[in-house]
C-alpha positions in Angstrom: 0.0 0.0 0.0 1.0 3.6 -0.6 1.2 4.5 3.1 3.5 1.6 3.9 5.9 2.6 1.1 5.9 6.2 2.2 6.8 5.1 5.7 9.5 2.7 4.4 11.2 5.4 2.3 10.9 8.0 5.0 12.5 5.7 7.6 15.3 4.7 5.1 16.0 8.4 4.7 15.9 9.1 8.4 13.3 11.8 8.0 10.7 12.3 10.8 7.0 12.4 10.1 7.0 16.1 11.0 9.9 16.9 8.7 8.4 15.2 5.7 5.0 16.8 6.4 6.7 20.3 6.4 8.9 19.6 3.4 6.0 18.3 1.3 3.4 20.8 2.5 1.1 18.1 3.8 -0.5 18.1 7.3 1.2 15.8 9.7 -2.1 14.2 10.7 -2.9 13.5 7.0 0.5 12.0 6.4 0.2 9.9 9.6 -3.2 8.7 8.3 -1.6 7.7 5.0 1.2 5.8 6.7 -1.2 3.9 8.9 -3.4 3.2 5.9 -6.4 5.0 7.4 -6.4 7.2 4.3 -5.5 5.3 1.1 -6.3 7.4 -1.9 -4.1 10.5 -2.0 -4.0 12.7 -5.0 -1.2 12.0 -7.5 0.1 15.5 -7.0 0.5 14.9 -3.3 2.3 11.6 -3.8 4.6 13.4 -6.3 5.5 16.0 -3.7 6.2 13.3 -1.1 8.2 11.2 -3.5 10.3 14.3 -4.4 11.1 15.0 -0.7 12.0 11.3 -0.3 14.4 11.4 -3.3 12.5 8.7 -5.0 10.2 8.2 -8.0 6.4 8.4 -7.9 6.3 4.8 -9.3 8.3 3.6 -6.3 5.5 4.7 -4.0 2.3 3.9 -5.9 1.1 0.4 -6.5 3.7 -1.3 -8.8 1.3 -4.0 -9.8 -1.2 -1.4 -11.1 1.5 0.4 -13.0 2.8 -2.8 -14.6 -0.7 -3.8 -15.7 -1.4 -0.4 -17.2 2.0 -0.4 -18.9 1.4 -3.8 -20.4 -2.2 -3.0 -21.5 -2.7 -4.6 -24.9 1.1 -5.0 -25.4 1.7 -1.3 -25.8 5.0 -1.6 -23.8 6.3 -4.0 -26.5 5.1 -1.7 -29.3 6.8 1.3 -27.6 10.1 -0.6 -27.2 10.1 -1.7 -30.8 9.4 1.9 -31.9 12.3 3.1 -29.8 14.6 0.4 -31.4 13.5 1.6 -34.8 14.5 5.1 -34.0 11.1 6.6 -33.8 11.1 9.5 -31.4 8.2 11.3 -29.8 8.7 14.4 -31.8 8.2 12.4 -35.0 5.0 10.7 -34.0 2.8 13.0 -36.0 4.5 11.7 -39.1 3.1 8.3 -38.4 -0.6 9.4 -38.3 -1.0 8.6 -42.0 0.2 5.0 -41.3 -2.2 4.7 -38.4 -5.0 6.0 -40.5 -4.2 3.4 -43.2 -4.2 0.6 -40.6 -7.5 1.8 -39.3 -9.0 2.0 -42.8 -7.7 -1.5 -43.7 -9.2 -2.9 -40.5 -12.6 -1.3 -41.3 -12.5 -2.8 -44.8 -12.3 -6.3 -43.3 -15.5 -5.8 -41.3 
């Protein structure tokens, strides 16, 4: 859970609950509730602030399993890796819209 990971990273860094609350601009009571899993649905912006103060990444704190399942959704992770290997960069993606339109058209023709 998120709270357990926050507490783990906080303890590893040797930061007190009060200090982390002040640094991340979160109330101490709310942070305490997160760590004790009383509250379990913090905003992504709040978790980003906490992660920054703990010198860690957002993905280290939020549910790794959920991230992996979203990342692997329909094999997009494989597609992205292959595109990177082929030298396709994000700034050039608009050039591939025509190809995507063609694939969509071809699929529609089969139906």
